[in-house]
All heavy atoms as atom14 arrays in JSON, in Angstrom:
{
  "sequence": "MNLIPVFTAIISVILGHALEMSQMLGGLLTIAGMLLIAIKRKQVSQISVPSINSEA",
  "atom14_mask": [
    [1, 1, 1, 1, 1, 1, 1, 1, 0, 0, 0, 0, 0, 0],
    [1, 1, 1, 1, 1, 1, 1, 1, 0, 0, 0, 0, 0, 0],
    [1, 1, 1, 1, 1, 1, 1, 1, 0, 0, 0, 0, 0, 0],
    [1, 1, 1, 1, 1, 1, 1, 1, 0, 0, 0, 0, 0, 0],
    [1, 1, 1, 1, 1, 1, 1, 0, 0, 0, 0, 0, 0, 0],
    [1, 1, 1, 1, 1, 1, 1, 0, 0, 0, 0, 0, 0, 0],
    [1, 1, 1, 1, 1, 1, 1, 1, 1, 1, 1, 0, 0, 0],
    [1, 1, 1, 1, 1, 1, 1, 0, 0, 0, 0, 0, 0, 0],
    [1, 1, 1, 1, 1, 0, 0, 0, 0, 0, 0, 0, 0, 0],
    [1, 1, 1, 1, 1, 1, 1, 1, 0, 0, 0, 0, 0, 0],
    [1, 1, 1, 1, 1, 1, 1, 1, 0, 0, 0, 0, 0, 0],
    [1, 1, 1, 1, 1, 1, 0, 0, 0, 0, 0, 0, 0, 0],
    [1, 1, 1, 1, 1, 1, 1, 0, 0, 0, 0, 0, 0, 0],
    [1, 1, 1, 1, 1, 1, 1, 1, 0, 0, 0, 0, 0, 0],
    [1, 1, 1, 1, 1, 1, 1, 1, 0, 0, 0, 0, 0, 0],
    [1, 1, 1, 1, 0, 0, 0, 0, 0, 0, 0, 0, 0, 0],
    [1, 1, 1, 1, 1, 1, 1, 1, 1, 1, 0, 0, 0, 0],
    [1, 1, 1, 1, 1, 0, 0, 0, 0, 0, 0, 0, 0, 0],
    [1, 1, 1, 1, 1, 1, 1, 1, 0, 0, 0, 0, 0, 0],
    [1, 1, 1, 1, 1, 1, 1, 1, 1, 0, 0, 0, 0, 0],
    [1, 1, 1, 1, 1, 1, 1, 1, 0, 0, 0, 0, 0, 0],
    [1, 1, 1, 1, 1, 1, 0, 0, 0, 0, 0, 0, 0, 0],
    [1, 1, 1, 1, 1, 1, 1, 1, 1, 0, 0, 0, 0, 0],
    [1, 1, 1, 1, 1, 1, 1, 1, 0, 0, 0, 0, 0, 0],
    [1, 1, 1, 1, 1, 1, 1, 1, 0, 0, 0, 0, 0, 0],
    [1, 1, 1, 1, 0, 0, 0, 0, 0, 0, 0, 0, 0, 0],
    [1, 1, 1, 1, 0, 0, 0, 0, 0, 0, 0, 0, 0, 0],
    [1, 1, 1, 1, 1, 1, 1, 1, 0, 0, 0, 0, 0, 0],
    [1, 1, 1, 1, 1, 1, 1, 1, 0, 0, 0, 0, 0, 0],
    [1, 1, 1, 1, 1, 1, 1, 0, 0, 0, 0, 0, 0, 0],
    [1, 1, 1, 1, 1, 1, 1, 1, 0, 0, 0, 0, 0, 0],
    [1, 1, 1, 1, 1, 0, 0, 0, 0, 0, 0, 0, 0, 0],
    [1, 1, 1, 1, 0, 0, 0, 0, 0, 0, 0, 0, 0, 0],
    [1, 1, 1, 1, 1, 1, 1, 1, 0, 0, 0, 0, 0, 0],
    [1, 1, 1, 1, 1, 1, 1, 1, 0, 0, 0, 0, 0, 0],
    [1, 1, 1, 1, 1, 1, 1, 1, 0, 0, 0, 0, 0, 0],
    [1, 1, 1, 1, 1, 1, 1, 1, 0, 0, 0, 0, 0, 0],
    [1, 1, 1, 1, 1, 0, 0, 0, 0, 0, 0, 0, 0, 0],
    [1, 1, 1, 1, 1, 1, 1, 1, 0, 0, 0, 0, 0, 0],
    [1, 1, 1, 1, 1, 1, 1, 1, 1, 0, 0, 0, 0, 0],
    [1, 1, 1, 1, 1, 1, 1, 1, 1, 1, 1, 0, 0, 0],
    [1, 1, 1, 1, 1, 1, 1, 1, 1, 0, 0, 0, 0, 0],
    [1, 1, 1, 1, 1, 1, 1, 1, 1, 0, 0, 0, 0, 0],
    [1, 1, 1, 1, 1, 1, 1, 0, 0, 0, 0, 0, 0, 0],
    [1, 1, 1, 1, 1, 1, 0, 0, 0, 0, 0, 0, 0, 0],
    [1, 1, 1, 1, 1, 1, 1, 1, 1, 0, 0, 0, 0, 0],
    [1, 1, 1, 1, 1, 1, 1, 1, 0, 0, 0, 0, 0, 0],
    [1, 1, 1, 1, 1, 1, 0, 0, 0, 0, 0, 0, 0, 0],
    [1, 1, 1, 1, 1, 1, 1, 0, 0, 0, 0, 0, 0, 0],
    [1, 1, 1, 1, 1, 1, 1, 0, 0, 0, 0, 0, 0, 0],
    [1, 1, 1, 1, 1, 1, 0, 0, 0, 0, 0, 0, 0, 0],
    [1, 1, 1, 1, 1, 1, 1, 1, 0, 0, 0, 0, 0, 0],
    [1, 1, 1, 1, 1, 1, 1, 1, 0, 0, 0, 0, 0, 0],
    [1, 1, 1, 1, 1, 1, 0, 0, 0, 0, 0, 0, 0, 0],
    [1, 1, 1, 1, 1, 1, 1, 1, 1, 0, 0, 0, 0, 0],
    [1, 1, 1, 1, 1, 0, 0, 0, 0, 0, 0, 0, 0, 0]
  ],
  "atom14_positions": [
    [[105.56, 109.09, 90.96], [106.43, 107.94, 91.16], [105.71, 106.78, 91.88], [106.01, 105.62, 91.64], [107.68, 108.36, 91.95], [108.58, 109.3, 91.2], [109.36, 108.57, 89.77], [110.66, 107.69, 90.55], [0.0, 0.0, 0.0], [0.0, 0.0, 0.0], [0.0, 0.0, 0.0], [0.0, 0.0, 0.0], [0.0, 0.0, 0.0], [0.0, 0.0, 0.0]],
    [[104.84, 107.15, 92.8], [104.15, 106.1, 93.58], [103.17, 105.28, 92.79], [102.87, 104.15, 93.13], [103.44, 106.72, 94.77], [104.35, 107.32, 95.79], [105.48, 106.88, 95.93], [103.92, 108.28, 96.51], [0.0, 0.0, 0.0], [0.0, 0.0, 0.0], [0.0, 0.0, 0.0], [0.0, 0.0, 0.0], [0.0, 0.0, 0.0], [0.0, 0.0, 0.0]],
    [[102.71, 105.87, 91.66], [101.72, 105.15, 90.86], [102.29, 104.32, 89.77], [101.52, 103.68, 88.99], [100.71, 106.17, 90.28], [99.81, 106.85, 91.3], [98.92, 107.93, 90.62], [98.91, 105.82, 92.0], [0.0, 0.0, 0.0], [0.0, 0.0, 0.0], [0.0, 0.0, 0.0], [0.0, 0.0, 0.0], [0.0, 0.0, 0.0], [0.0, 0.0, 0.0]],
    [[103.54, 104.21, 89.65], [104.16, 103.37, 88.61], [103.75, 101.93, 88.73], [103.37, 101.33, 87.7], [105.72, 103.54, 88.6], [106.09, 104.91, 88.13], [106.36, 102.43, 87.78], [107.57, 105.22, 88.18], [0.0, 0.0, 0.0], [0.0, 0.0, 0.0], [0.0, 0.0, 0.0], [0.0, 0.0, 0.0], [0.0, 0.0, 0.0], [0.0, 0.0, 0.0]],
    [[103.72, 101.32, 89.93], [103.25, 99.91, 90.0], [101.73, 99.78, 89.6], [101.36, 98.78, 89.01], [103.44, 99.54, 91.47], [104.4, 100.52, 92.01], [104.26, 101.73, 91.23], [0.0, 0.0, 0.0], [0.0, 0.0, 0.0], [0.0, 0.0, 0.0], [0.0, 0.0, 0.0], [0.0, 0.0, 0.0], [0.0, 0.0, 0.0], [0.0, 0.0, 0.0]],
    [[101.0, 100.78, 89.92], [99.53, 100.72, 89.56], [99.37, 100.79, 88.07], [98.64, 99.96, 87.47], [98.76, 101.87, 90.24], [97.34, 101.9, 89.78], [98.86, 101.76, 91.77], [0.0, 0.0, 0.0], [0.0, 0.0, 0.0], [0.0, 0.0, 0.0], [0.0, 0.0, 0.0], [0.0, 0.0, 0.0], [0.0, 0.0, 0.0], [0.0, 0.0, 0.0]],
    [[100.06, 101.69, 87.4], [99.96, 101.81, 85.94], [100.53, 100.61, 85.27], [100.05, 100.15, 84.22], [100.63, 103.08, 85.45], [99.86, 104.33, 85.74], [100.42, 105.33, 86.46], [98.54, 104.45, 85.29], [99.7, 106.47, 86.79], [97.8, 105.57, 85.61], [98.39, 106.61, 86.33], [0.0, 0.0, 0.0], [0.0, 0.0, 0.0], [0.0, 0.0, 0.0]],
    [[101.59, 100.0, 85.83], [102.18, 98.8, 85.3], [101.17, 97.63, 85.34], [101.0, 96.85, 84.36], [103.46, 98.39, 86.06], [104.37, 99.48, 85.99], [104.06, 97.19, 85.47], [0.0, 0.0, 0.0], [0.0, 0.0, 0.0], [0.0, 0.0, 0.0], [0.0, 0.0, 0.0], [0.0, 0.0, 0.0], [0.0, 0.0, 0.0], [0.0, 0.0, 0.0]],
    [[100.44, 97.52, 86.42], [99.4, 96.48, 86.55], [98.31, 96.7, 85.54], [97.83, 95.74, 84.9], [98.85, 96.46, 87.98], [0.0, 0.0, 0.0], [0.0, 0.0, 0.0], [0.0, 0.0, 0.0], [0.0, 0.0, 0.0], [0.0, 0.0, 0.0], [0.0, 0.0, 0.0], [0.0, 0.0, 0.0], [0.0, 0.0, 0.0], [0.0, 0.0, 0.0]],
    [[97.86, 97.93, 85.37], [96.81, 98.23, 84.41], [97.22, 97.89, 82.99], [96.51, 97.28, 82.23], [96.42, 99.76, 84.53], [95.7, 100.0, 85.85], [95.5, 100.14, 83.35], [95.48, 101.5, 86.18], [0.0, 0.0, 0.0], [0.0, 0.0, 0.0], [0.0, 0.0, 0.0], [0.0, 0.0, 0.0], [0.0, 0.0, 0.0], [0.0, 0.0, 0.0]],
    [[98.46, 98.29, 82.63], [99.0, 97.99, 81.28], [99.11, 96.49, 81.08], [98.82, 95.95, 80.01], [100.31, 98.75, 81.06], [100.04, 100.2, 80.99], [100.99, 98.19, 79.78], [101.28, 101.06, 80.96], [0.0, 0.0, 0.0], [0.0, 0.0, 0.0], [0.0, 0.0, 0.0], [0.0, 0.0, 0.0], [0.0, 0.0, 0.0], [0.0, 0.0, 0.0]],
    [[99.55, 95.78, 82.12], [99.68, 94.27, 81.96], [98.35, 93.66, 81.75], [98.26, 92.65, 80.97], [100.4, 93.71, 83.19], [99.6, 93.76, 84.31], [0.0, 0.0, 0.0], [0.0, 0.0, 0.0], [0.0, 0.0, 0.0], [0.0, 0.0, 0.0], [0.0, 0.0, 0.0], [0.0, 0.0, 0.0], [0.0, 0.0, 0.0], [0.0, 0.0, 0.0]],
    [[97.28, 94.14, 82.4], [95.96, 93.59, 82.19], [95.5, 93.9, 80.76], [94.9, 93.05, 80.08], [94.93, 94.17, 83.23], [93.49, 93.81, 82.85], [95.27, 93.64, 84.59], [0.0, 0.0, 0.0], [0.0, 0.0, 0.0], [0.0, 0.0, 0.0], [0.0, 0.0, 0.0], [0.0, 0.0, 0.0], [0.0, 0.0, 0.0], [0.0, 0.0, 0.0]],
    [[95.77, 95.09, 80.28], [95.44, 95.45, 78.89], [96.12, 94.51, 77.89], [95.54, 94.13, 76.89], [95.76, 96.91, 78.64], [94.82, 97.85, 79.45], [95.65, 97.24, 77.14], [95.18, 99.3, 79.41], [0.0, 0.0, 0.0], [0.0, 0.0, 0.0], [0.0, 0.0, 0.0], [0.0, 0.0, 0.0], [0.0, 0.0, 0.0], [0.0, 0.0, 0.0]],
    [[97.34, 94.16, 78.21], [98.09, 93.29, 77.34], [97.75, 91.81, 77.47], [98.29, 90.96, 76.76], [99.6, 93.48, 77.54], [100.13, 94.86, 77.16], [101.6, 94.97, 77.55], [99.91, 95.15, 75.7], [0.0, 0.0, 0.0], [0.0, 0.0, 0.0], [0.0, 0.0, 0.0], [0.0, 0.0, 0.0], [0.0, 0.0, 0.0], [0.0, 0.0, 0.0]],
    [[96.89, 91.48, 78.37], [96.36, 90.13, 78.51], [96.96, 89.28, 79.58], [96.7, 88.1, 79.66], [0.0, 0.0, 0.0], [0.0, 0.0, 0.0], [0.0, 0.0, 0.0], [0.0, 0.0, 0.0], [0.0, 0.0, 0.0], [0.0, 0.0, 0.0], [0.0, 0.0, 0.0], [0.0, 0.0, 0.0], [0.0, 0.0, 0.0], [0.0, 0.0, 0.0]],
    [[97.74, 89.84, 80.47], [98.33, 89.06, 81.56], [97.37, 89.02, 82.75], [96.58, 89.92, 82.94], [99.63, 89.71, 82.04], [100.72, 89.69, 80.98], [101.49, 88.57, 80.74], [101.09, 90.63, 80.08], [102.32, 88.83, 79.75], [102.12, 90.09, 79.33], [0.0, 0.0, 0.0], [0.0, 0.0, 0.0], [0.0, 0.0, 0.0], [0.0, 0.0, 0.0]],
    [[97.44, 87.96, 83.49], [96.55, 87.79, 84.65], [97.04, 88.67, 85.78], [98.25, 88.82, 86.04], [96.54, 86.31, 85.06], [0.0, 0.0, 0.0], [0.0, 0.0, 0.0], [0.0, 0.0, 0.0], [0.0, 0.0, 0.0], [0.0, 0.0, 0.0], [0.0, 0.0, 0.0], [0.0, 0.0, 0.0], [0.0, 0.0, 0.0], [0.0, 0.0, 0.0]],
    [[96.1, 89.26, 86.54], [96.43, 90.1, 87.67], [96.21, 89.29, 88.91], [95.09, 88.78, 89.13], [95.53, 91.34, 87.64], [95.84, 92.45, 88.63], [97.24, 93.02, 88.33], [94.82, 93.55, 88.5], [0.0, 0.0, 0.0], [0.0, 0.0, 0.0], [0.0, 0.0, 0.0], [0.0, 0.0, 0.0], [0.0, 0.0, 0.0], [0.0, 0.0, 0.0]],
    [[97.24, 89.15, 89.72], [97.16, 88.36, 90.95], [96.59, 89.18, 92.1], [96.63, 90.41, 92.05], [98.51, 87.79, 91.27], [99.04, 86.87, 90.23], [100.36, 86.25, 90.6], [100.81, 86.46, 91.75], [101.02, 85.7, 89.7], [0.0, 0.0, 0.0], [0.0, 0.0, 0.0], [0.0, 0.0, 0.0], [0.0, 0.0, 0.0], [0.0, 0.0, 0.0]],
    [[96.15, 88.51, 93.15], [95.6, 89.16, 94.33], [96.64, 90.05, 94.98], [96.31, 91.13, 95.46], [95.02, 88.1, 95.31], [94.37, 88.74, 96.52], [92.96, 89.76, 96.09], [91.72, 88.53, 95.89], [0.0, 0.0, 0.0], [0.0, 0.0, 0.0], [0.0, 0.0, 0.0], [0.0, 0.0, 0.0], [0.0, 0.0, 0.0], [0.0, 0.0, 0.0]],
    [[97.86, 89.6, 95.07], [98.92, 90.36, 95.71], [99.19, 91.68, 94.95], [99.41, 92.71, 95.56], [100.21, 89.58, 95.79], [100.7, 89.24, 94.49], [0.0, 0.0, 0.0], [0.0, 0.0, 0.0], [0.0, 0.0, 0.0], [0.0, 0.0, 0.0], [0.0, 0.0, 0.0], [0.0, 0.0, 0.0], [0.0, 0.0, 0.0], [0.0, 0.0, 0.0]],
    [[99.05, 91.68, 93.62], [99.21, 92.9, 92.84], [98.07, 93.85, 93.08], [98.3, 95.04, 93.18], [99.31, 92.54, 91.37], [100.59, 91.8, 91.03], [100.57, 91.24, 89.62], [99.51, 90.85, 89.12], [101.73, 91.23, 88.97], [0.0, 0.0, 0.0], [0.0, 0.0, 0.0], [0.0, 0.0, 0.0], [0.0, 0.0, 0.0], [0.0, 0.0, 0.0]],
    [[96.82, 93.34, 93.2], [95.68, 94.2, 93.45], [95.78, 94.79, 94.84], [95.55, 95.99, 95.04], [94.41, 93.39, 93.32], [94.04, 93.05, 91.91], [92.39, 92.32, 91.75], [92.72, 90.65, 92.22], [0.0, 0.0, 0.0], [0.0, 0.0, 0.0], [0.0, 0.0, 0.0], [0.0, 0.0, 0.0], [0.0, 0.0, 0.0], [0.0, 0.0, 0.0]],
    [[96.21, 93.98, 95.82], [96.37, 94.5, 97.18], [97.47, 95.54, 97.24], [97.31, 96.58, 97.91], [96.7, 93.33, 98.14], [96.85, 93.68, 99.59], [95.56, 94.24, 100.14], [97.25, 92.44, 100.4], [0.0, 0.0, 0.0], [0.0, 0.0, 0.0], [0.0, 0.0, 0.0], [0.0, 0.0, 0.0], [0.0, 0.0, 0.0], [0.0, 0.0, 0.0]],
    [[98.55, 95.36, 96.55], [99.64, 96.35, 96.51], [99.19, 97.65, 95.9], [99.52, 98.75, 96.37], [0.0, 0.0, 0.0], [0.0, 0.0, 0.0], [0.0, 0.0, 0.0], [0.0, 0.0, 0.0], [0.0, 0.0, 0.0], [0.0, 0.0, 0.0], [0.0, 0.0, 0.0], [0.0, 0.0, 0.0], [0.0, 0.0, 0.0], [0.0, 0.0, 0.0]],
    [[98.4, 97.6, 94.84], [97.87, 98.8, 94.24], [96.9, 99.55, 95.15], [96.96, 100.8, 95.24], [0.0, 0.0, 0.0], [0.0, 0.0, 0.0], [0.0, 0.0, 0.0], [0.0, 0.0, 0.0], [0.0, 0.0, 0.0], [0.0, 0.0, 0.0], [0.0, 0.0, 0.0], [0.0, 0.0, 0.0], [0.0, 0.0, 0.0], [0.0, 0.0, 0.0]],
    [[96.07, 98.77, 95.83], [95.18, 99.4, 96.77], [95.88, 100.08, 97.97], [95.53, 101.16, 98.41], [94.14, 98.38, 97.27], [93.08, 97.96, 96.29], [92.22, 96.8, 96.91], [92.2, 99.11, 95.86], [0.0, 0.0, 0.0], [0.0, 0.0, 0.0], [0.0, 0.0, 0.0], [0.0, 0.0, 0.0], [0.0, 0.0, 0.0], [0.0, 0.0, 0.0]],
    [[96.91, 99.42, 98.45], [97.71, 100.01, 99.56], [98.43, 101.25, 99.07], [98.53, 102.23, 99.83], [98.72, 98.97, 100.05], [98.11, 97.84, 100.9], [99.17, 96.82, 101.22], [97.49, 98.36, 102.15], [0.0, 0.0, 0.0], [0.0, 0.0, 0.0], [0.0, 0.0, 0.0], [0.0, 0.0, 0.0], [0.0, 0.0, 0.0], [0.0, 0.0, 0.0]],
    [[98.91, 101.26, 97.87], [99.59, 102.44, 97.35], [98.66, 103.62, 97.25], [98.95, 104.71, 97.71], [100.21, 102.14, 95.93], [101.08, 101.05, 96.04], [100.89, 103.36, 95.35], [0.0, 0.0, 0.0], [0.0, 0.0, 0.0], [0.0, 0.0, 0.0], [0.0, 0.0, 0.0], [0.0, 0.0, 0.0], [0.0, 0.0, 0.0], [0.0, 0.0, 0.0]],
    [[97.42, 103.37, 96.71], [96.48, 104.43, 96.57], [95.97, 104.94, 97.94], [95.87, 106.11, 98.19], [95.3, 103.99, 95.66], [95.83, 103.8, 94.22], [94.13, 104.98, 95.7], [94.82, 103.12, 93.32], [0.0, 0.0, 0.0], [0.0, 0.0, 0.0], [0.0, 0.0, 0.0], [0.0, 0.0, 0.0], [0.0, 0.0, 0.0], [0.0, 0.0, 0.0]],
    [[95.73, 103.99, 98.84], [95.3, 104.34, 100.19], [96.4, 105.19, 100.88], [96.07, 106.18, 101.55], [94.98, 103.09, 100.98], [0.0, 0.0, 0.0], [0.0, 0.0, 0.0], [0.0, 0.0, 0.0], [0.0, 0.0, 0.0], [0.0, 0.0, 0.0], [0.0, 0.0, 0.0], [0.0, 0.0, 0.0], [0.0, 0.0, 0.0], [0.0, 0.0, 0.0]],
    [[97.63, 104.84, 100.76], [98.7, 105.59, 101.36], [98.81, 107.01, 100.83], [98.97, 107.96, 101.59], [0.0, 0.0, 0.0], [0.0, 0.0, 0.0], [0.0, 0.0, 0.0], [0.0, 0.0, 0.0], [0.0, 0.0, 0.0], [0.0, 0.0, 0.0], [0.0, 0.0, 0.0], [0.0, 0.0, 0.0], [0.0, 0.0, 0.0], [0.0, 0.0, 0.0]],
    [[98.63, 107.16, 99.53], [98.69, 108.5, 98.94], [97.49, 109.34, 99.41], [97.67, 110.51, 99.64], [98.69, 108.36, 97.4], [99.97, 107.76, 96.89], [100.0, 107.61, 95.1], [99.82, 109.25, 94.58], [0.0, 0.0, 0.0], [0.0, 0.0, 0.0], [0.0, 0.0, 0.0], [0.0, 0.0, 0.0], [0.0, 0.0, 0.0], [0.0, 0.0, 0.0]],
    [[96.31, 108.7, 99.53], [95.16, 109.45, 100.0], [95.34, 109.89, 101.45], [94.99, 111.01, 101.83], [93.88, 108.58, 99.89], [93.38, 108.36, 98.47], [92.21, 107.38, 98.49], [92.97, 109.68, 97.83], [0.0, 0.0, 0.0], [0.0, 0.0, 0.0], [0.0, 0.0, 0.0], [0.0, 0.0, 0.0], [0.0, 0.0, 0.0], [0.0, 0.0, 0.0]],
    [[95.89, 109.0, 102.31], [96.13, 109.37, 103.7], [97.16, 110.52, 103.82], [96.97, 111.39, 104.68], [96.62, 108.12, 104.48], [95.59, 107.08, 104.77], [96.26, 105.86, 105.38], [94.48, 107.56, 105.65], [0.0, 0.0, 0.0], [0.0, 0.0, 0.0], [0.0, 0.0, 0.0], [0.0, 0.0, 0.0], [0.0, 0.0, 0.0], [0.0, 0.0, 0.0]],
    [[98.14, 110.51, 103.02], [99.13, 111.59, 103.04], [98.48, 112.9, 102.58], [98.71, 113.94, 103.22], [100.34, 111.25, 102.17], [101.15, 110.14, 102.83], [101.22, 112.46, 101.95], [102.24, 109.54, 101.93], [0.0, 0.0, 0.0], [0.0, 0.0, 0.0], [0.0, 0.0, 0.0], [0.0, 0.0, 0.0], [0.0, 0.0, 0.0], [0.0, 0.0, 0.0]],
    [[97.65, 112.84, 101.59], [96.98, 114.04, 101.09], [96.04, 114.59, 102.14], [95.99, 115.83, 102.37], [96.23, 113.75, 99.78], [0.0, 0.0, 0.0], [0.0, 0.0, 0.0], [0.0, 0.0, 0.0], [0.0, 0.0, 0.0], [0.0, 0.0, 0.0], [0.0, 0.0, 0.0], [0.0, 0.0, 0.0], [0.0, 0.0, 0.0], [0.0, 0.0, 0.0]],
    [[95.33, 113.77, 102.83], [94.43, 114.2, 103.9], [95.22, 114.83, 105.09], [94.85, 115.86, 105.56], [93.52, 113.04, 104.4], [92.57, 112.63, 103.31], [92.81, 113.36, 105.69], [91.83, 111.32, 103.58], [0.0, 0.0, 0.0], [0.0, 0.0, 0.0], [0.0, 0.0, 0.0], [0.0, 0.0, 0.0], [0.0, 0.0, 0.0], [0.0, 0.0, 0.0]],
    [[96.34, 114.19, 105.42], [97.14, 114.68, 106.53], [97.74, 116.05, 106.18], [97.75, 116.99, 107.0], [98.25, 113.7, 106.86], [99.09, 114.04, 108.02], [98.29, 114.02, 109.27], [99.21, 114.22, 110.49], [98.49, 114.31, 111.73], [0.0, 0.0, 0.0], [0.0, 0.0, 0.0], [0.0, 0.0, 0.0], [0.0, 0.0, 0.0], [0.0, 0.0, 0.0]],
    [[98.19, 116.22, 104.95], [98.77, 117.5, 104.48], [97.72, 118.59, 104.52], [98.02, 119.72, 104.88], [99.38, 117.4, 103.13], [100.7, 116.74, 103.09], [101.29, 116.74, 101.73], [102.54, 115.95, 101.71], [103.17, 115.65, 100.61], [102.67, 115.95, 99.42], [104.28, 114.99, 100.67], [0.0, 0.0, 0.0], [0.0, 0.0, 0.0], [0.0, 0.0, 0.0]],
    [[96.51, 118.26, 104.13], [95.4, 119.24, 104.11], [95.07, 119.7, 105.54], [94.86, 120.84, 105.78], [94.16, 118.64, 103.44], [93.04, 119.62, 103.23], [91.91, 119.0, 102.45], [90.82, 120.01, 102.24], [89.69, 119.48, 101.48], [0.0, 0.0, 0.0], [0.0, 0.0, 0.0], [0.0, 0.0, 0.0], [0.0, 0.0, 0.0], [0.0, 0.0, 0.0]],
    [[95.04, 118.75, 106.5], [94.78, 119.09, 107.88], [95.84, 119.99, 108.44], [95.59, 120.9, 109.16], [94.61, 117.82, 108.69], [93.37, 117.05, 108.4], [93.32, 115.69, 109.16], [94.31, 115.32, 109.77], [92.13, 115.06, 109.09], [0.0, 0.0, 0.0], [0.0, 0.0, 0.0], [0.0, 0.0, 0.0], [0.0, 0.0, 0.0], [0.0, 0.0, 0.0]],
    [[97.11, 119.69, 108.14], [98.24, 120.45, 108.66], [98.2, 121.85, 108.1], [98.49, 122.83, 108.8], [99.55, 119.73, 108.37], [100.73, 120.64, 108.66], [99.68, 118.43, 109.14], [0.0, 0.0, 0.0], [0.0, 0.0, 0.0], [0.0, 0.0, 0.0], [0.0, 0.0, 0.0], [0.0, 0.0, 0.0], [0.0, 0.0, 0.0], [0.0, 0.0, 0.0]],
    [[97.87, 121.99, 106.81], [97.9, 123.29, 106.19], [96.71, 124.17, 106.7], [96.81, 125.38, 106.61], [97.8, 123.2, 104.66], [96.55, 122.68, 104.32], [0.0, 0.0, 0.0], [0.0, 0.0, 0.0], [0.0, 0.0, 0.0], [0.0, 0.0, 0.0], [0.0, 0.0, 0.0], [0.0, 0.0, 0.0], [0.0, 0.0, 0.0], [0.0, 0.0, 0.0]],
    [[95.68, 123.6, 107.28], [94.57, 124.36, 107.79], [94.82, 124.88, 109.21], [94.1, 125.76, 109.69], [93.31, 123.51, 107.77], [92.8, 123.27, 106.36], [91.59, 122.39, 106.37], [91.13, 121.85, 107.38], [91.0, 122.21, 105.2], [0.0, 0.0, 0.0], [0.0, 0.0, 0.0], [0.0, 0.0, 0.0], [0.0, 0.0, 0.0], [0.0, 0.0, 0.0]],
    [[95.8, 124.35, 109.88], [96.13, 124.78, 111.23], [96.8, 126.16, 111.15], [97.78, 126.35, 110.45], [97.08, 123.83, 111.97], [96.38, 122.47, 112.11], [97.52, 124.38, 113.31], [97.32, 121.38, 112.66], [0.0, 0.0, 0.0], [0.0, 0.0, 0.0], [0.0, 0.0, 0.0], [0.0, 0.0, 0.0], [0.0, 0.0, 0.0], [0.0, 0.0, 0.0]],
    [[96.2, 127.15, 111.84], [96.76, 128.49, 111.77], [97.9, 128.66, 112.78], [97.8, 128.24, 113.91], [95.66, 129.52, 112.05], [95.16, 129.36, 113.36], [0.0, 0.0, 0.0], [0.0, 0.0, 0.0], [0.0, 0.0, 0.0], [0.0, 0.0, 0.0], [0.0, 0.0, 0.0], [0.0, 0.0, 0.0], [0.0, 0.0, 0.0], [0.0, 0.0, 0.0]],
    [[98.95, 129.27, 112.31], [100.1, 129.5, 113.17], [100.06, 130.96, 113.6], [99.95, 131.84, 112.75], [101.4, 129.24, 112.38], [102.63, 129.5, 113.23], [101.41, 127.77, 111.91], [0.0, 0.0, 0.0], [0.0, 0.0, 0.0], [0.0, 0.0, 0.0], [0.0, 0.0, 0.0], [0.0, 0.0, 0.0], [0.0, 0.0, 0.0], [0.0, 0.0, 0.0]],
    [[100.17, 131.22, 114.91], [100.09, 132.63, 115.33], [101.26, 133.41, 114.77], [102.41, 132.96, 114.73], [100.17, 132.54, 116.86], [100.55, 131.16, 117.19], [100.29, 130.32, 116.0], [0.0, 0.0, 0.0], [0.0, 0.0, 0.0], [0.0, 0.0, 0.0], [0.0, 0.0, 0.0], [0.0, 0.0, 0.0], [0.0, 0.0, 0.0], [0.0, 0.0, 0.0]],
    [[100.99, 134.65, 114.35], [102.0, 135.48, 113.77], [102.76, 136.24, 114.87], [102.21, 136.66, 115.89], [101.35, 136.48, 112.82], [102.29, 137.4, 112.33], [0.0, 0.0, 0.0], [0.0, 0.0, 0.0], [0.0, 0.0, 0.0], [0.0, 0.0, 0.0], [0.0, 0.0, 0.0], [0.0, 0.0, 0.0], [0.0, 0.0, 0.0], [0.0, 0.0, 0.0]],
    [[104.07, 136.47, 114.68], [104.88, 137.19, 115.62], [104.49, 138.67, 115.59], [104.52, 139.33, 116.61], [106.39, 137.01, 115.28], [106.74, 135.56, 115.37], [107.25, 137.9, 116.13], [108.17, 135.24, 114.94], [0.0, 0.0, 0.0], [0.0, 0.0, 0.0], [0.0, 0.0, 0.0], [0.0, 0.0, 0.0], [0.0, 0.0, 0.0], [0.0, 0.0, 0.0]],
    [[104.09, 139.19, 114.45], [103.76, 140.61, 114.29], [102.36, 140.97, 114.86], [102.0, 142.13, 114.93], [103.76, 141.02, 112.86], [105.21, 140.9, 112.31], [106.19, 141.05, 113.05], [105.31, 140.67, 110.99], [0.0, 0.0, 0.0], [0.0, 0.0, 0.0], [0.0, 0.0, 0.0], [0.0, 0.0, 0.0], [0.0, 0.0, 0.0], [0.0, 0.0, 0.0]],
    [[101.56, 140.01, 115.3], [100.22, 140.29, 115.78], [100.2, 140.95, 117.11], [99.2, 141.51, 117.52], [99.37, 139.0, 115.76], [99.94, 138.13, 116.74], [0.0, 0.0, 0.0], [0.0, 0.0, 0.0], [0.0, 0.0, 0.0], [0.0, 0.0, 0.0], [0.0, 0.0, 0.0], [0.0, 0.0, 0.0], [0.0, 0.0, 0.0], [0.0, 0.0, 0.0]],
    [[101.33, 140.87, 117.88], [101.37, 141.48, 119.22], [101.63, 142.99, 119.15], [101.34, 143.68, 120.1], [102.5, 140.79, 120.05], [102.24, 139.32, 120.28], [103.4, 138.69, 121.03], [104.32, 139.42, 121.46], [103.36, 137.46, 121.16], [0.0, 0.0, 0.0], [0.0, 0.0, 0.0], [0.0, 0.0, 0.0], [0.0, 0.0, 0.0], [0.0, 0.0, 0.0]],
    [[102.17, 143.47, 118.08], [102.54, 144.89, 117.98], [101.41, 145.82, 117.76], [100.36, 145.66, 117.49], [103.57, 145.08, 116.87], [0.0, 0.0, 0.0], [0.0, 0.0, 0.0], [0.0, 0.0, 0.0], [0.0, 0.0, 0.0], [0.0, 0.0, 0.0], [0.0, 0.0, 0.0], [0.0, 0.0, 0.0], [0.0, 0.0, 0.0], [0.0, 0.0, 0.0]]
  ]
}
């Protein structure tokens, strides 16, 4: 869902429409945000949570 604006911009360029700086910046921000979320999720999933059964 987040990449719909990016694909819309790509298709509009293929169809011959001019791509404005604001559209390029928006696409870059969208991709950067998705990358940051993926990196954060990877870091969180690598943190080990102590098990309750490990004391027994």
